[in-house]
C-alpha positions in Angstrom: 304.0 126.4 -14.5 306.3 127.2 -11.6 310.1 127.3 -11.1 312.4 126.1 -8.3 312.4 129.7 -7.2 308.7 129.2 -6.2 309.8 126.3 -4.0 312.5 128.5 -2.5 310.2 131.4 -1.8 307.3 129.2 -0.5 309.5 127.2 1.8 312.0 129.8 3.1 309.7 131.0 6.0 309.6 127.4 7.3 313.2 126.3 7.0 316.7 126.9 5.6 318.1 126.3 2.1 321.6 125.0 2.0 324.0 124.0 -0.8 324.7 120.3 -0.1 327.5 118.6 -2.0 326.2 116.1 -4.5 322.6 117.4 -4.5 322.8 121.1 -4.9 320.3 123.2 -3.0 318.3 121.3 -0.4 315.8 122.4 2.2 315.9 121.8 6.0 312.5 122.2 7.7 312.6 124.2 11.0 310.9 121.6 13.1 311.4 119.6 16.3 313.4 116.6 16.9 310.5 114.2 16.3 309.9 115.3 12.7 309.8 112.5 10.2 308.9 112.8 6.5 305.6 111.0 5.7 304.8 110.4 9.3 304.6 113.7 11.3 301.5 115.9 11.1 299.7 114.0 8.4 298.0 110.8 7.3 297.4 108.4 4.4 294.4 108.6 2.1 293.6 106.1 -0.6 293.0 107.7 -4.0 292.5 106.4 -7.5 296.3 107.1 -8.0 297.3 105.1 -5.0 298.0 105.9 -1.3 298.5 109.7 -1.0 300.1 111.6 1.9 297.8 114.3 3.2 300.0 116.7 5.1 298.7 119.1 7.7 301.6 121.5 7.1 300.7 124.4 5.0 303.9 123.8 3.0 303.2 120.1 2.5 302.1 120.4 -1.1 305.8 120.5 -2.2 308.2 118.3 -0.1 305.8 115.3 0.1 304.8 115.2 -3.6 307.9 116.5 -5.4 311.5 115.4 -4.9 313.2 113.2 -2.4 314.5 113.2 1.2 317.9 112.3 2.7 318.9 112.1 6.4 322.3 113.5 7.4 323.6 113.2 11.0 325.0 116.7 10.9 322.0 118.5 9.4 319.0 116.2 9.9 316.2 115.6 7.3 316.8 117.4 4.0 314.5 117.7 1.1 315.9 117.7 -2.5 313.5 119.3 -4.9 312.2 117.4 -7.9 310.3 118.0 -11.2 307.6 115.3 -10.9 304.4 115.1 -8.8 303.2 111.8 -7.2 300.9 110.9 -4.4 304.0 110.2 -2.3 307.7 109.5 -3.1 308.1 106.5 -0.8 308.7 102.7 -1.1 306.2 100.5 0.6 306.7 97.2 2.4 305.4 94.8 5.0 306.7 92.3 7.5 304.7 90.3 10.1 301.9 92.5 11.3 303.4 95.7 10.1 303.1 98.0 7.2 306.3 99.9 6.4 307.2 102.9 4.2 310.4 104.9 3.7 311.1 108.2 1.9 313.0 107.6 -1.4 316.5 109.0 -1.7 317.6 110.7 -5.0 318.7 108.3 -7.6 316.3 105.5 -6.6 313.6 104.5 -9.0 311.2 102.2 -7.1 310.2 100.3 -10.3 313.8 99.6 -11.5 316.6 100.4 -9.2 315.1 99.5 -5.8 316.9 96.2 -5.7 320.2 98.0 -5.4 319.1 100.3 -2.6 318.2 99.2 0.9 316.8 102.0 3.1 318.7 102.7 6.3 316.5 101.9 9.4 316.1 105.6 10.1 314.2 105.9 6.9 311.6 103.3 7.7 308.3 104.2 9.3 306.6 101.2 10.7 303.1 100.8 12.2 300.8 97.9 12.9 298.7 97.1 9.9 295.5 97.9 11.7 296.6 101.5 12.2 297.8 102.5 8.7 294.5 104.4 8.0 294.6 106.3 11.3 294.9 110.1 11.3 297.3 110.2 14.2 299.7 107.8 12.5 302.8 109.7 13.6 302.2 108.9 17.2 301.8 105.1 16.5 305.2 104.4 14.9 307.2 101.5 16.2 310.3 102.2 18.3 313.7 102.3 16.6 314.8 99.0 18.2 311.8 97.3 16.7 312.6 98.7 13.2 316.2 97.6 13.6 315.1 94.1 14.3 312.8 93.7 11.3 314.3 95.9 8.7 316.2 93.1 7.0 313.0 91.1 6.7 310.8 93.7 5.1 309.2 92.6 1.8 308.7 95.4 -0.8 305.2 95.9 -2.1 305.5 95.7 -5.9 302.5 97.8 -6.9 303.5 100.6 -9.2 302.1 103.3 -11.4 303.7 105.9 -13.7 303.7 109.7 -13.3 301.8 111.8 -15.8 304.6 113.9 -17.2 308.0 112.1 -17.2 306.6 108.5 -16.9 308.5 107.8 -13.7 307.6 104.9 -11.5 306.0 105.5 -8.1 304.6 103.0 -5.5 300.9 102.9 -5.1 301.2 101.0 -1.8 299.2 98.1 -0.4 296.1 96.9 -2.0 293.0 98.5 -0.6 291.1 95.2 0.0 294.0 94.0 2.1 294.1 97.2 4.2 290.3 96.8 4.8 290.9 93.3 6.1 293.5 94.4 8.6 291.8 97.7 9.7 288.3 96.2 9.7 287.2 99.5 8.1 285.9 100.4 4.7 288.5 102.4 2.8 286.7 105.1 0.8 288.5 106.3 -2.4 289.4 110.0 -1.9 289.3 112.0 -5.1 292.2 114.2 -5.9 291.1 117.7 -6.9 293.5 120.0 -8.7 293.6 123.5 -7.3 295.3 126.6 -8.8 297.6 127.6 -5.9 299.3 126.0 -2.9 297.2 127.8 -0.3 294.2 125.6 -1.4 296.2 122.3 -1.2 294.6 120.6 1.7 292.0 118.0 2.6 288.4 119.2 2.4 285.7 116.8 3.6 286.0 113.7 1.4 288.5 115.1 -1.2 292.1 116.0 -1.2 293.0 119.3 -3.0 296.4 119.0 -4.7 298.5 121.6 -6.3 300.7 119.9 -8.9 301.9 122.4 -11.5 304.8 121.5 -13.9 308.1 122.7 -12.7 311.0 124.2 -14.6 314.5 125.2 -13.5 315.5 128.4 -11.7 318.2 129.4 -9.2 317.4 130.6 -5.7 318.8 133.9 -4.6 320.2 133.0 -1.2 321.3 129.9 0.6 323.8 128.6 3.2 326.7 126.8 1.6 328.6 123.8 3.0 332.2 124.5 1.8 333.8 121.4 3.4 332.2 118.1 2.2 334.0 116.2 5.0 331.4 117.6 7.4 328.8 115.4 5.9 327.7 112.4 7.9 325.0 110.4 6.3 323.6 107.7 8.6 325.8 104.6 8.8 324.9 102.2 11.5 321.5 100.6 12.4 321.7 101.9 16.0 321.6 105.6 15.2 318.6 107.5 16.2 317.8 111.0 15.0 315.4 111.9 17.8 317.0 114.4 20.2 319.7 115.7 17.7 317.6 118.4 16.1 318.8 121.4 18.1 322.4 120.6 17.4 321.6 119.9 13.7 319.9 123.3 13.4 322.9 125.0 15.1 325.1 123.4 12.5 323.0 124.8 9.7 322.9 128.3 11.2 326.7 128.3 11.4 327.0 127.8 7.6 328.0 130.9 5.6 325.2 132.7 3.7 325.7 133.0 -0.1 323.6 134.9 -2.6 323.1 134.5 -6.3 321.9 137.3 -8.6 318.2 137.1 -9.6 317.9 135.3 -12.9 321.2 133.5 -12.7 321.3 130.0 -14.1 322.6 126.8 -12.5 322.3 125.6 -8.9 319.5 123.2 -8.4 320.1 119.7 -9.7 317.4 117.8 -11.5 317.0 114.7 -9.3 314.9 113.0 -12.0 318.1 112.7 -14.1 319.6 110.4 -11.4 316.7 107.9 -11.3 
């Protein structure tokens, strides 16, 4: 059993916690302009629980398996913590010769509410189907203009499972026999092996070590707070492109005032699973 304080302590060396109106405390990774959730510095593996994201970041055990992501023009990619583990919190789709996947926003349940939510083009990661199993998948993404042209034609892959604790829907992704046809490769099922701490959560030979404890509520001790909600600028138009904005976005975060909360105080983090 861990608390949100463990998320806070584990991720603080690699990014900044901010109090974001509507979602409570969220985390901004301290990375370059080319960072994209479920695309940068990692790859897809097929497990008996569906397609799982294997991150090469030491902190990847948390933001790619718990919670959701949003993109804000002012602050960039932000992770909202969650209570439930899954192989990846994304929606999967396809169009023409491409596989597509997008991080889920809070409040979206892929098995029930997806029809009312259409990912903004910035959220979609798109690669040729033959490359979905490649280890360098982050370098093979299609250009923003390609995504803008196809995003209204993407067909969602309706292949779902339920999480173990709160019975939430998550997407298993494309059928493995279909992927084998497009990649002309045999897709080996990678076993998921539970480990007792986050430092062991990584791929080892033919298995993926996962750290997936139950999570309970706790308040972080320090964060940067956005006092004026009018500064928020979620993406609006299809032509927007996050690449190249990151330095300005990090400067915006660093200008926010720092606030602290006494250890043991209640409140703060919002349970995003209540919104699904």
